[in-house]
C-alpha positions as CSV (number, residue, x, y, z in Angstrom):
1,M,-12.2,29.7,82.4
2,F,-14.6,26.6,82.5
3,I,-13.9,25.9,78.7
4,L,-10.2,25.8,79.4
5,F,-10.8,23.6,82.4
6,L,-12.8,21.2,80.2
7,I,-10.1,21.2,77.5
8,V,-7.3,20.5,80.0
9,F,-9.4,17.8,81.7
10,I,-10.2,15.9,78.4
11,D,-6.6,16.2,77.3
12,L,-5.3,15.0,80.6
13,L,-7.8,12.2,80.7
14,G,-6.2,10.8,77.6
15,F,-2.8,11.3,79.1
16,G,-3.9,9.5,82.3
17,I,-5.2,6.6,80.4
18,I,-1.8,5.5,79.3
19,I,0.0,6.1,82.6
20,P,-0.8,2.7,84.3
21,L,0.4,0.8,81.3
22,L,3.6,2.5,80.2
23,P,6.0,0.8,82.8
24,F,4.5,-2.6,81.8
25,Y,4.7,-1.7,78.2
26,A,8.4,-1.0,78.5
27,E,9.0,-4.2,80.5
28,H,7.1,-6.0,77.7
29,F,10.1,-5.2,75.6
30,D,12.5,-6.7,78.4
31,A,13.5,-3.2,79.6
32,A,15.3,-3.0,82.9
33,P,13.9,-0.8,85.7
34,Y,16.2,2.1,85.0
35,V,15.3,1.8,81.3
36,V,11.6,1.9,82.2
37,T,12.1,5.2,84.0
38,L,14.0,6.5,81.1
39,V,11.1,5.7,78.7
40,L,8.9,7.8,81.1
41,A,11.5,10.6,81.3
42,T,11.8,10.8,77.5
43,Y,8.4,12.6,77.4
44,S,9.7,15.2,79.8
45,L,13.1,15.5,78.1
46,A,11.4,16.4,74.8
47,Q,9.0,18.8,76.6
48,L,12.0,20.5,78.2
49,F,13.3,21.7,74.9
50,S,9.8,22.9,73.7
51,A,8.1,24.3,76.8
52,T,10.0,27.7,76.9
53,W,9.6,28.0,73.1
54,W,5.9,27.2,73.3
55,G,5.5,29.8,76.2
56,G,7.3,32.5,74.3
57,L,5.4,31.7,71.1
58,S,2.1,32.1,73.1
59,D,3.2,35.6,74.1
60,R,3.6,36.6,70.5
61,I,0.8,34.8,68.6
62,G,-1.6,34.1,71.5
63,R,-2.5,31.2,73.8
64,R,-5.2,29.7,71.5
65,P,-3.1,28.8,68.5
66,V,-0.5,27.2,70.7
67,L,-3.1,25.1,72.5
68,I,-4.6,24.0,69.2
69,A,-1.2,23.0,67.7
70,S,-0.1,21.1,70.7
71,L,-3.3,19.2,71.1
72,A,-3.1,18.1,67.4
73,G,0.4,16.8,68.1
74,A,-0.8,14.8,71.0
75,V,-3.4,13.0,68.8
76,V,-0.6,11.9,66.4
77,S,1.7,10.7,69.3
78,Y,-1.1,8.5,70.9
79,V,-1.9,6.9,67.5
80,W,1.7,6.1,67.0
81,L,1.9,4.7,70.5
82,G,-0.9,2.3,69.7
83,F,1.2,0.9,66.8
84,A,4.5,0.7,68.7
85,D,6.1,-2.8,68.5
86,T,9.6,-2.1,69.6
87,L,11.3,-0.3,72.4
88,W,12.7,2.4,70.2
89,M,9.3,3.2,68.9
90,L,8.1,3.5,72.5
91,F,10.8,6.0,73.1
92,A,10.0,7.8,69.9
93,T,6.3,8.2,70.6
94,R,6.9,9.6,74.1
95,A,9.5,12.0,72.6
96,L,6.9,13.3,70.1
97,G,4.2,13.6,72.7
98,G,6.5,15.6,75.0
99,F,7.6,17.9,72.3
100,M,4.0,18.7,71.5
101,A,3.0,19.3,75.1
102,G,2.9,23.1,74.7
103,N,-0.6,23.2,76.1
104,I,0.8,23.0,79.7
105,S,2.5,26.4,79.8
106,A,-0.1,28.0,77.5
107,A,-2.9,26.9,79.9
108,F,-1.2,28.4,82.9
109,A,-0.5,31.6,80.9
110,Y,-4.2,31.7,79.9
111,V,-5.2,31.6,83.5
112,A,-2.7,34.3,84.4
113,D,-4.1,36.5,81.7
114,S,-7.7,35.9,82.8
115,T,-7.4,36.4,86.6
116,T,-6.4,39.1,89.1
117,P,-3.5,38.7,91.6
118,E,-6.0,38.1,94.3
119,N,-7.7,35.1,92.7
120,R,-4.8,33.8,90.7
121,A,-4.0,30.9,93.1
122,R,-7.7,29.8,92.8
123,G,-7.4,29.9,89.0
124,M,-4.2,27.9,89.0
125,G,-5.9,25.4,91.4
126,M,-8.8,25.2,89.0
127,I,-6.5,24.1,86.2
128,G,-4.8,21.8,88.6
129,A,-8.2,20.3,89.4
130,G,-8.6,19.6,85.6
131,Y,-5.3,17.7,85.8
132,G,-6.4,15.9,88.9
133,L,-9.8,15.0,87.3
134,G,-8.0,13.7,84.3
135,F,-5.7,11.7,86.4
136,F,-8.6,10.4,88.5
137,V,-10.7,9.1,85.7
138,G,-7.9,8.4,83.1
139,P,-5.7,5.9,85.0
140,A,-8.9,3.9,86.1
141,I,-10.1,3.7,82.4
142,G,-6.6,2.8,81.3
143,G,-6.2,0.2,83.9
144,I,-9.6,-1.4,83.0
145,L,-8.7,-1.3,79.3
146,A,-5.3,-2.7,79.8
147,G,-6.4,-5.5,82.1
148,P,-5.1,-6.9,85.4
149,D,-2.4,-9.1,84.0
150,A,1.0,-7.4,83.7
151,L,2.2,-10.1,81.3
152,N,-0.8,-10.0,78.9
153,A,-1.9,-6.4,79.0
154,D,-3.8,-4.7,76.2
155,Y,-1.6,-1.8,75.1
156,Q,-3.3,-0.7,71.9
157,T,-6.8,0.0,73.2
158,P,-5.8,2.6,75.8
159,A,-3.5,4.3,73.4
160,F,-6.3,4.7,70.8
161,A,-8.7,5.8,73.4
162,A,-6.3,8.5,74.5
163,A,-5.9,9.7,70.9
164,G,-9.7,10.0,70.6
165,L,-10.0,12.1,73.7
166,S,-7.2,14.4,72.7
167,F,-9.0,14.8,69.3
168,V,-12.3,15.8,71.2
169,S,-10.2,18.4,73.2
170,L,-8.7,19.7,70.0
171,C,-12.2,20.2,68.5
172,L,-13.4,22.0,71.6
173,A,-10.4,24.3,71.5
174,I,-11.0,25.2,67.8
175,A,-14.7,25.7,68.2
176,I,-15.2,27.4,71.5
177,L,-11.9,28.7,73.1
178,K,-11.4,32.4,72.8
179,E,-8.0,34.2,72.9
180,S,-7.0,35.5,76.3
181,L,-4.1,37.6,75.4
182,S,-4.9,41.2,74.4
183,D,-3.8,42.6,71.0
184,E,-2.0,45.4,72.9
185,I,0.3,43.0,74.8
186,R,0.9,40.8,71.7
187,A,1.9,44.0,69.8
188,R,4.4,44.9,72.6
189,V,5.8,41.5,72.6
190,A,6.1,41.4,68.8
191,A,8.1,44.6,68.9
192,R,10.7,43.2,71.2
193,P,13.6,41.0,70.0
194,K,12.9,37.3,70.3
195,K,14.6,35.7,73.3
196,S,16.2,32.3,73.3
197,M,15.5,29.9,76.2
198,M,18.9,30.6,77.7
199,A,18.2,34.3,77.5
200,Q,14.8,33.8,79.3
201,L,16.5,31.7,81.9
202,A,19.2,34.4,82.5
203,E,16.5,37.1,82.7
204,A,14.5,35.0,85.3
205,S,17.6,34.3,87.3
206,R,18.1,38.0,87.9
207,N,14.9,38.0,89.9
208,R,16.0,36.4,93.2
209,N,12.5,35.6,94.4
210,L,11.6,34.1,91.1
211,T,14.6,31.9,91.1
212,Y,13.9,30.8,94.6
213,W,10.3,29.7,93.9
214,I,11.3,28.0,90.6
215,G,14.0,26.1,92.6
216,L,11.5,24.8,95.1
217,M,9.1,23.8,92.3
218,F,12.0,21.8,90.7
219,L,12.7,19.9,93.9
220,A,9.0,19.1,94.6
221,T,8.5,17.9,91.1
222,F,11.8,16.0,91.1
223,V,10.7,13.7,94.0
224,M,7.1,13.2,92.7
225,A,8.3,12.3,89.2
226,G,10.6,9.7,90.7
227,M,7.7,8.2,92.7
228,E,5.3,8.2,89.7
229,T,7.7,6.4,87.4
230,T,8.8,3.7,90.0
231,F,5.5,3.1,91.8
232,A,4.1,0.6,89.3
233,M,7.3,-1.5,89.6
234,W,7.4,-1.1,93.4
235,A,3.8,-2.2,93.8
236,E,4.1,-5.1,91.3
237,R,7.1,-6.5,93.3
238,G,5.5,-5.9,96.7
239,F,1.8,-6.6,96.0
240,G,1.8,-8.5,92.6
241,W,-0.2,-5.8,91.0
242,G,-0.8,-5.2,87.3
243,P,-2.1,-2.2,85.3
244,R,-5.6,-2.3,86.7
245,H,-4.6,-2.1,90.3
246,I,-2.0,0.7,89.5
247,G,-4.7,2.6,87.7
248,F,-7.1,2.5,90.6
249,V,-4.5,3.7,93.0
250,L,-3.6,6.6,90.7
251,A,-7.3,7.3,90.3
252,F,-7.5,7.6,94.1
253,V,-4.6,10.1,94.1
254,G,-6.4,12.1,91.3
255,L,-9.7,12.2,93.2
256,L,-7.9,13.8,96.2
257,S,-6.2,16.3,93.9
258,I,-9.6,17.3,92.5
259,L,-11.0,17.8,96.0
260,I,-8.0,19.8,97.1
261,Q,-7.2,21.9,94.1
262,G,-10.7,22.3,92.8
263,G,-12.5,23.0,96.1
264,M,-10.1,23.8,98.9
265,I,-7.1,25.6,97.4
266,G,-8.8,29.0,97.3
267,R,-9.9,28.8,100.9
268,L,-6.6,27.4,102.1
269,T,-4.8,30.3,100.3
270,R,-7.0,32.8,102.1
271,W,-6.4,31.2,105.5
272,F,-2.6,30.6,105.2
273,G,-1.2,32.4,102.2
274,E,0.9,30.9,99.4
275,R,4.1,30.8,101.3
276,A,2.6,28.9,104.3
277,L,1.1,26.4,101.9
278,V,4.5,25.7,100.4
279,V,5.8,25.0,103.9
280,Q,2.8,22.8,104.8
281,G,3.0,20.9,101.5
282,A,6.7,20.2,101.8
283,L,6.3,18.8,105.3
284,V,3.5,16.5,104.4
285,L,5.4,15.2,101.4
286,S,8.5,14.5,103.5
287,I,6.5,12.5,106.0
288,S,4.6,10.6,103.4
289,F,7.7,9.6,101.4
290,F,9.3,8.4,104.6
291,F,6.4,6.1,105.5
292,L,5.8,4.8,101.9
293,P,8.2,1.9,102.2
294,F,6.5,0.8,105.4
295,A,3.1,0.6,103.7
296,Q,2.8,-3.2,103.5
297,T,-1.0,-3.4,103.3
298,P,-3.4,-1.6,100.8
299,P,-5.2,0.5,103.4
300,V,-1.9,1.8,104.8
301,L,-0.7,2.5,101.3
302,L,-3.8,4.5,100.4
303,L,-3.3,6.6,103.6
304,V,0.3,7.3,102.5
305,M,-0.7,8.1,98.9
306,A,-3.3,10.5,100.4
307,G,-0.5,12.4,102.1
308,L,1.4,12.6,98.8
309,A,-1.6,13.8,97.0
310,Y,-2.4,16.5,99.6
311,G,1.2,17.7,99.8
312,F,1.8,18.1,96.1
313,S,-1.8,19.5,95.5
314,V,-1.1,22.5,97.8
315,I,2.5,23.1,97.1
316,T,2.1,23.3,93.3
317,P,-0.6,25.9,92.8
318,A,0.9,27.9,95.6
319,L,4.3,28.0,93.9
320,N,2.7,28.7,90.5
321,S,0.9,31.7,91.9
322,L,4.0,33.0,93.6
323,I,6.0,32.6,90.3
324,S,3.3,34.3,88.2
325,L,3.0,37.2,90.7
326,E,6.8,37.8,90.2
327,A,6.4,37.9,86.3
328,E,5.9,41.0,84.1
329,P,2.5,40.9,82.2
330,E,4.3,41.1,78.8
331,G,6.6,38.2,79.6
332,R,4.2,36.1,81.7
333,G,4.0,33.3,79.2
334,G,7.8,33.1,78.8
335,T,8.3,33.2,82.6
336,L,5.8,30.5,83.1
337,G,7.5,28.6,80.3
338,V,10.8,28.9,82.2
339,S,9.1,27.7,85.3
340,R,7.5,24.8,83.4
341,S,11.0,24.0,81.9
342,A,12.4,23.7,85.4
343,S,9.5,21.3,86.4
344,I,10.0,19.4,83.1
345,F,13.7,19.1,83.8
346,A,12.9,17.7,87.2
347,R,10.7,15.1,85.4
348,V,13.7,14.1,83.3
349,V,16.3,13.8,86.0
350,G,13.9,12.7,88.8
351,P,12.8,9.4,87.1
352,A,16.4,8.7,86.0
353,F,17.7,9.3,89.5
354,A,14.9,7.2,91.1
355,G,15.5,4.4,88.5
356,V,19.1,4.1,89.4
357,L,18.3,4.0,93.1
358,F,15.6,1.4,92.5
359,S,18.0,-0.8,90.5
360,T,21.0,-0.5,92.7
361,L,19.9,0.1,96.3
362,G,16.5,-1.5,96.2
363,R,12.9,-0.5,95.7
364,H,12.5,1.5,98.8
365,A,15.6,3.7,98.3
366,P,14.0,6.4,96.1
367,Y,11.4,7.2,98.7
368,F,13.7,7.6,101.6
369,V,15.9,10.0,99.5
370,S,12.8,11.9,98.5
371,A,11.8,12.3,102.1
372,A,15.2,13.9,102.9
373,I,14.8,16.2,99.9
374,M,11.4,17.4,100.9
375,L,12.6,18.0,104.4
376,T,15.1,20.3,103.0
377,V,12.5,22.1,100.9
378,F,10.5,22.5,104.1
379,F,13.3,24.3,105.9
380,L,14.0,26.5,102.9
381,A,10.3,27.5,102.5
382,L,10.0,28.1,106.2
383,Q,13.1,30.5,106.0
384,A,11.5,32.3,103.1
385,T,8.2,32.7,104.9
386,R,9.9,34.1,108.0
387,F,11.9,36.5,105.9
388,A,8.9,37.8,104.1
389,S,7.0,38.2,107.4
390,K,9.9,40.1,108.9
391,R,10.1,42.4,105.8
392,Q,6.4,43.1,105.9
393,K,6.6,44.1,109.6
394,E,9.6,46.4,108.9
395,G,7.6,48.0,106.1
396,E,4.7,48.8,108.4
């Protein structure tokens, strides 16, 4: 499990490096705010069409080959990004990177293969900590490499640094990572007819609980993706910040994610349970989004960002655990691929929606709408928790 954590961390470190500079990179080509969010959403759009396919492929041929192939594709996309000199090339590099991002669903499936139901949330949290650590160190490095000036940022160096890190992750996967999926399960999967993405979606929709949790995952990711793609523009207009400042704030959020998902999520799950953590995370997210527009000083902003980090860091592994527990072992990779597709779709429409609100109603609008959405998620999750508790008592 530690090797997978290390691979995910190094890969996400490379991804995190380019996050602070992408909005400024797009504006460098005179892109309007809603176009900037579309550039960022392009990665997720391409990933949407590939995630379920990668997940199903990992059920048939194993997690390791999928991880290796997707990491190799990431290297190519970052190198191309370093040479991008037009807006269409920026779109194209992000599309390639998104299509090759099969390591996400394969990593979660690897965890599900390697853990018991009792410690699965902890395993999911460990991978989430790898993400958080990558996003902690990556944006800080990217901001330093790109520089503090939004008008004269260095876009090439961070891209090539990201390519180098993904190459290191690729080498580790080839040299060290062992296959987690047993030959028996792969044989059973291979004997079954291949299912299209639509067939897997239809199969997942027949499980009411699975559909419910995937729906809540979609909404939580929808609002966070909108925030992530508009925050740089929001802070630049409000504080005059460039890539370096944005990178440091995102690093702060990543640090909190590490502490929560890497060190606290197992204990929190034992104390409260997955369903209660979903309720708790949704409420904290709603409150934090509401107060974000009122954060007019850096200390207050960091406090609000801490709330966003905590809320998303508890709700995500809890939902991933609930979803994996609903999946059959033979189709776990495909089910998690469907779940990942829902999250990715949220990262397509979330930024686009936030970009339109940002451009038409002002820079604060996306966050007030996000607060309302997460308040809805809070009530839905609370209802599901009460229903599950009632059913458990009736069973006793």
